[in-house]
Structures are given as C-alpha cells and as structure tokens.
N, C-alpha and C positions, 0 to 999 in steps of 0.2 A: 653026485649024485645029492641032493638039496632033502633037508630035512624039512617037514612042514612043523610050524608052531603051534601048540597046542594053548589057543589065547586064555581059554578056560583055567587052565591048569594054572597058566601063569598069573590070572587075577589072583585067584585063589591061594597061592603059595609066596606071591609077593605083592602085589597093589593092594589087597586087602588088608594084609598084617597093619597092628596098632605103627609101629613103629613108621611106615610109610604112610600111613594115612597122615601122622603129626607132621612128617617131614613135608607133605605136599601142602599140607595147612599152611607150616610158616612160608614157603615159595609163594603163596596165595597173597599171604599177608604183608608179602616186602613187593609183589606188583601192585595191589591195592594203594598201598601207600606210595609210592610213585606216582601213579595215576591223579592221585590227591593232590600230590606236589606239582604236578604238570608235566614231570619228566618223562612219561610218556604215556601217548593215547591208546584208549580204547581201541581194541583190532589191529594194533599196528603189527607190523613184523618185527618187534624189536621182544627181547625179553630181557628179564633183571637179571643179572650176572652177580651170583656172591664169591666176590675175591678169593677169600679163604676155604672156600666151598663147604663152607658151616653155615646151614640153613637156619638156624637159629640165632645167628648175628646179622640182625636187620640194621645194623647202625650206617648212615648215610656214606660212611667213609669206607664201609665195606661193601657197600654196592654200586653197582654201573649198570649203564644200557648199552647192550650191544645188538647185531642183527642175531636173527635166529642161524642162521649160518656160522656167524663167529664164535657163539656164545655152546651152541653143540658141537662147534669141532672138536676135537683132542689138543688144538695148539695153545691154547690158553691155558 
C-alpha cells in the first residue's frame, strides 16, 4: 500500500523554513554564476554540483557541471 504525499504540509514544514530558503538561494547563486561564466547554458539539462555538499561554498574548485541524472543519483 502506498502513502499519498501531503505536499502542502511538506512545503510548510520543510521548503518554507528559513534555513532551506537560504540553501536554495545559494544553489541558485551558483547556477547564475556558472551561466555568466559560460559553463552552462540557460534551460540546459545540466546541474551545478557542489563537490563537498556545502551550498555555501561556491568556489570554482568546489563546483562542477553534471547531467541531472548523474547529479541527482546517490552514486556521487
């Protein structure tokens, strides 16, 4: 039996928290930086990956461009 996700509750308890909003903004900043540098194009199917999993660390040496599938898998 599968459970039905309560997206409204999920947003209220996780996605709307101050900490998560801050982390999302840091990830977006890294993407905008990569677009400006020409490392990735707008609307491409690529993600900006933080090697050390720290979204606050947006140094060039910590970022790399990966496909969505590779970045979102657990194999990295």
